[in-house]
N, C-alpha and C positions, 0 to 999 in steps of 0.2 A: 490317253496320254501316250505320246510317241516314245519309242525306245530311247531316242536321243535326249528327250526332256527328262526321262527317268534317270539318266546318267548325270544330268546337270542339277537336278533338284532332288530333295529328300525330305520326307515328313519327320517332324519332331515327335518323339514318343510321349513327351510331357504335354506340350501345348497343342499338338496336332497340326500345326501350320506346316505348309510345304515351303521350304526355304532352299536357297542355293546351297550347295555343298560347302562353300566357304564359310557359311554361318555355323558350322559344326567344328568342334575341336578335333584335332588329329588324335587317333588312338595310339599310333606308333609313329614317331618322327621319321624312322627309317623307311616306313611303308606309308607314304603320304596318301595312297589311294583309299585307305581305310579311315572312315570317319565315325565318330561316336553317334549314339542314337538320340542324344538330346542336344538342342541348339545351345549356343554359347550363353545367352541369358538364363535359360532354364538350368544349364549345368552349373553356372555360378550360384544361382539361387539354391540348388540342391547342396552344393558344397558348403555354402554359408549356413544352411540349416543343420548339416551334419556337425560343423564346428561348434555351433551354439549348443547342440545337444551334448557334445563331449565336454564343453567348458563348464567348470564348477567354480563359481566365484569364491575367492579366499576371504573368509570372515575372520578378522583378527580379534582375539580376545581383548577385553578392556584391561587396563592396568590393575584394577582391583581384582579381576578374575585371575590374572597372572600371579599376583602376589598371594592370593588365597590358595592357589594350586601349588605354590612352591614353599609354603611354610608348614611347620608342625608346631602345635601349641603344647608347651610343657606344663609342668605342675605349677610353676610360678606365673603363668599367664604370658610368657614370652613367645613371640612368633619366631621360631628358629628357622632361618632361611636354609634350605636344603640344596640350593643350586650354586651358581658361580659365586666365588668370593675373591677379594683382592688379597694382597700379601699381608695386610694387617688384620684379616679376619672379618672384615665388613662385607655383607652381602651386596652384590652388584647385579644390575640388569641393563639390557639394552632398551632404550626408549626411542621410538620413532617420532620425529617432529615434522608433521605435514605430509611427508612422503617416505617410502622405504629407503630412499637414498640418503635422507637426512636423519642420521641416527647418532646417538652418543651413549656412552656407558655412565651410569649414575648409581649412587648408593640406593639400595632398596629402602632403607629407612627414610630417606629424603622423599622418595616417590610415595611411600605410604603416608607420610605426614601431609604431603601436598594433596593426596586424594581424599583422605578422611577428615583432615582438619582444615587445611588451607595452605597458602604459600608461606614459605619460611621468611620471616622479616629480614629486610636488607641489613647486611653486616652481622647477621647472627648465624650460629651453627647449632646443630641438634646434639644435645647431650643425652646419652643413654642413662636414665635413672636406675635401671636394673643392672648396669655394668656388664651387660651381655652384648657383645659387638654385633653378632649376627641377628639380633632381635629387630623386628620390624613393626612391633606393636606401637601405634601412635600414642597410646596412653602412657607408654614408658619413655617418651621423648619430650624434651623441653628445650625451647630456643634460648640460647645464652650467648654471651660474648665469647670470642675465641680465647681470651685470656682466662676467663672464669672456667671455661671448659678444660683448659690445660691444668688449672689448679685443682679441679675436681678429680683428675686422673691420678694414676699411680706411676707416673714416669719417674726416671731417676732424678730429674731436675726438681720435681715436686717433692719427692722423698727427701732430697738433700735440703730443700728449703724448710721442710717441716722439722728438721732436726734442731734441738735446742742450742747446740754449740757448733762452732766451725771445726774444721779438721785440726786446727792447731789447739783447740780446747777452750778458746775464749767464747763467752756466751754471746748469743745473737740478740743483743739489746741495742738501744739507741746509743749508748756510750761506746760500744765496741764495733759499731757498724758504720761503714762509709758507703753512701749511695751515689753512684755516678749520675750527675744531673742530665747527661745526654743519653745514656743507654739504660739507666735504671738498674745497672748491675750492682750487687751488694758484695762488699769485701770486708775482711777484718781490718779495722782501723789501726790497731797497734802493729799488726804484722805488716801492713802496708807502709807505715812510717819506718819500721825497721828495715824494710827492703829498700826504701828510698835512701836511707842513711848509708847502707852498704854500697849502693850504687854510687853515691856521692864520694865516698872514700875511695872506691875503685877508680873513679875518673880522676881524682886528685893524684893518686899514685901514678896513673898513666901519663898525666901531664908532666909530673916531676921527672919521670924517667925519659 
């Protein structure tokens, strides 16, 4: 091989072919005369193999595994959620739908019921029979109507409704209760009549003056 041909061609260290120097990547862009020892196809193949060797596929845990890893079972059998919770004390978790970009935050008890029992019926909510808000045990959950779920709770509205008398002292029976046909709101009938009479007298005095 002539000296001029040696300058124009170069053997590849991987495949052994003698190729023109343009078939090799530059080692230094500022020093264009230095070429790498592997041709471009072999260098790309080596780079691909190195990247594949370094790549570790991400295996996401299933929803059941995530729930089991985040709960602690107490003496009553409740699955107490130990991770993120909302302002009301219910456990929450991020659920991915189809791809990592499509995600939403949902209650842990709803996810647990869906995974171990099945989908929540349409128009129903899950009531904690154990009265523990951060419990995710599907056996402690029951699908009920929103209104029934509210009445089972201990909110101020429910406690007020369970009292036997109104604030004025009249009993909460059919004789002393007026139910608004549009809203269903309950009021004391005698007190409502007295308020209407006072308002009527006030309006008459305003017209006379």
